[in-house]
N, C-alpha and C positions, 0 to 999 in steps of 0.2 A: 310530292314534297311533303315533309313532315308538317303537321298542323302547328307545332311549336314555332317553326320557322316562319310560317304565315303570320303568326302573332307578332313577330319582330317587325314585319312590314306595317301592321296596324299601329303598333306603338310609335313607330317613326312617323307615320302619316299624321298622327294626332299632333305631334310637335311641329311638323311641317305646316299644318293648317293654322297654327298660331302665329306664324311669321307674317310680317307686313312686307309683301313682295310686289315690286313694280312689274309692269307689263314687259319690260326688257330684261328681266331676270333670266339667267340661263340656269337650267336645272338638269343635273346629271348625277348618276351613281358613279362612285369612284371605288375601284378595287385595285389590288396590286399583289404581286408575289404569290400567286395561286399555287405555284409549284405542284401542279396536278399530276395525277396518275389516271389510268383508265378505270380503276375501281378502288374501293377502300381495302387495301391490304393491312394498313395500320392507321386508323383514324387520327391518332395522336402524333404521327410522324410526318413532317413535311416531305412531300414527294412520294408518299406511300398512301395517298388518299385521293379520292375523286372530289376535287373542290370546285368543279365547274357547276355544281348544283346552285351556287350562289348566283351565277349568271342566269340560269334558268328562272330562278325566283325573281330576280330583278326585272327580267323581261315581262313577267306577269304583273309585277308591281307598276310597270309603266302605265297600265290602265288608270291608276290612281294619281301618279305623280306627273304624268305626261312629260317625260324626259325629252330634252332636246337632242341628246346623244348619250352614248355609253362611253366611259373612260376606263382604261386599264393601263397602269404604269409599268407593266411588264413582269418578266420572269415566269414564263410558261413552265419551265422546269426541265429543259432538255439536258442539262449537264448532270442530272441526278442518275443514280443507277437504273439500268433498264433501257436506256436509250443509247445504245452503243453504236448503232449503225445509222446511215443516212435514211434508210427506209423507215426505221423505228421513229426517228425524229420527225420525218414527214407525216407519219400517221398521226402523231400527237398534235402537230401543228394544224393539220387539216381538221381534226376534231375540235380543237380550240377555236379556230376561225368559224367553223360551222355553228357552234353554240353562240358565239358573239354576234353573228350576223343572221340569227334566226328570224328577225323581224325586219321591217323596212327602215328602221331608224339607223343612223350612222353609228359607228363604233371607232373610237380612237385608241389604238393599241401601240404602246411604246415597246421598243426592244430592250430587254434587260441583259445583265451580264450572264445569266444562266441560259439565255436564248442564243448566245454565240456558239454554244455546244461544240467547242473544240473544232470549229470549222465545218460542222455538219450542215449548217444553214448559213447563207450569206444575208447581209442586211437587205439586199434587193429581193431575195426569195421571201424573207420574212415580211417585208412590206407588201409584196404582191399578194400574199395570202391574207394578211391582216387588214391592210388599209385600202388597197385598190378596190375591193368590193364596194366601198362607199361611192366611188365614181360611177360604178355600174348601177347603183341605186338612184343616181341623179343628183348627188350632193356636190356642193362647191368646194372641192378639195384641190389643193395645189401641192405638188410634191417637189422635193429637192432632187438630188442626183438619183435617188431611188425613193420608194415609198416608206422607208423606215423613218423618215422625217418629212415634215410638211406643215400645212396649216389648213384649217377649215373655217370658212367665213359664214357666220350666222348673220346674213344680210339684214333681216328684219330687226335684229337686236343690236346690231352694230358691235359685234364682238368677234374677234379673231382668236381661234383656238390653235395654238402653235404646239406641235409635238416634236421633240428632239430625240436623237439617238445618242444616248450618253453611256450605254451599257458596256462598251468595249474597255476593259481594264477598270481601274479605280474610278475614273471619270474622264472621258475623252471626247472631244469634238474636233474634227479636222477643219482646215480653213474653208473648204467648200461649204460645210454646214454653217460655219460662222457667217459666211457671206450670204447664204440663204436667209439666215436669221436677220441680218441687218436689213435686207430687202423686205422681209416679212413685217418688220417693225415700221415700215413706211406705210402707214394705214391710209385708207381712203379719205378720212377726214379726222379732225381733232376730236370728234364726238365718239370715235371708236375706242374700245378697250381691248385688252389682251389677256389671255390665259395661256400659261406655259405648262406643258406636261412632259415629264422625263422620268426615267427610271431612277438613276442614282441622284441623290440630293446634291445640289451644287454647292451647298454650304458645308463647312466642316462639322457642323452640329449633327449631320447625318451619319457620321463615322462612329464605329465602336472604339476607335483609338483616340483617347483624349489628347494625345500629342500630335495628331495629324495636322498638317499644314495644307493650305490651298495649293493645288497644282496650277500649271499654266492655263489649262482649259477653263478651270473655275475662275481664275482671275480675269481672263479675257471675257468670259461670259458676263461677269459682274460689271466690267467696264462698259460693255455694249448695252446692258440693261439700264445702267445708271444714266444713259443719255435719253432714255424713254421717260416722258413726263406725265403720261396718262395713268388711268386706273388699270390695275391688273393684279394677277396672283399667280403663284407657282404651286404645282402639285406634283409630288414624286413619291416613290416607294423605296424599296431596296433595304432600308435600315431594319425592318421588322419591328419597329416601335413607332409610336406616334409622337410628334414634336412639331414645333413651329420655329420659323426663322425669318429674318429679314435679309434680303439678298438683292444687291443692285437697286435698292430703293423699292422693292416689291415685297409684299408679305408672302411667305411660303409655308406649305403644310406637307409634312411627311405622314403618309397613311401606313398603318402597321401591316396590313395584309395578313397572309396566311403562313409566312415563314417563321421559323423558330428563332429564338435568341437566348443566349445564356444570361440570366438575370444580372450576374455580376458585371457583364459587359455593357449593359444598358446605362446610358448616362443619367445622372441624377435629375436632369431637367426633363427627361423623356418618360413616356408611359408605355407599358406593355401589358396587354390583357391576355393571359393564357386561355385557350379554349379548345374544345374538341369539335372540329369542323363537321363531324358526322351528325352531331346533334345541335349544332349552333352555326352561326355564320358571322362574317364581319365585312361590312361594306359601309360606305359613307355616302349620304345624300348631300350633294353640294348645291348651294344656292348662291350663285355669283350675280350680284345685283349692281350693275354699273350706275343706276339712277340713285339708289340709296348709298352707293359706295360702301357696300358691306358684303362680306363673305361668311356664310354659315356652313358648317359641316355637321350633319346630324348622323350619329352612329346608328346603324341598323345592325342589330345582333349583339355580339359580345361587348360588354361594357355599357350598352344602352345609353340612356340620357346622360349619365355621369361622364360619358366620353365625348359629349358634344363640345364643339369649340367654334369660335368665330373670330373675325377681325372687323373692327369698326373704329372710325376716328383715330386711326394710327395705332391701335392697341389690340393685342390678342386677349381673348377671354376663354379660359378652359376650366371646367368644373374640377378637374383633377390637378391643376397646376398649383 
């Protein structure tokens, strides 16, 4: 790994050390939209570069941050040129899963719209490759109809990490997934908190279309979450820019990831940091603290400290807002 990339870890670790963190804080790296290829054919073009190097670096950074798990909001990149057959899709998925599960720590991996790959992989196949290995490692995972959605209980920190499959079309969850979510929100006690991970942003603020309206799945999800009264947060990708939103009474964060976006399509409230992933990286170190009731996202790589953001006392704070 390039020495410069190691410096991004050190810079983020410095800011991390300055935070006042409780013993029940959940710490994890967040990535999304890696849109990876097997090698760097064009480092500046999404889908034509090897972007899994960010995962390799984050696994090394775990020595310093002591992550509770790794989180990925989806879009392996199967619908991009070069993955025309089922065997080609499987080869990329297997590599992706192998890099994510290279250590004994759990990894939560959401299914994105580009992971549906025109039917070359089913949600069940995706979940079996990406999320079932966590059970084999001995972690407390519960899955829905298949392992493309489920939850992970961090018993000692009393936090439930729920991951949803929202990648099919613009934003879609069927009734079986909604029912699973309703049951997942029935926590062991009132002291428990939740985190939700999904690919597509449930709020219309995640869209490139300023005229977009909420669809039925988004409205139903908002209604379900509005009945939850505890501490929690939402993390998603897909939009290829960074932004914050309130949804169903919970604070939400969109992480930019590695996908490209036409600047003219990026909403005025959002931020996008162009970067070359061959010489830079983009991840966020999340500190979800249910005791302090605070959420911090520290940018590792492109954008640096100026891209840090947080939620505390009902308000978002961003250096670039």
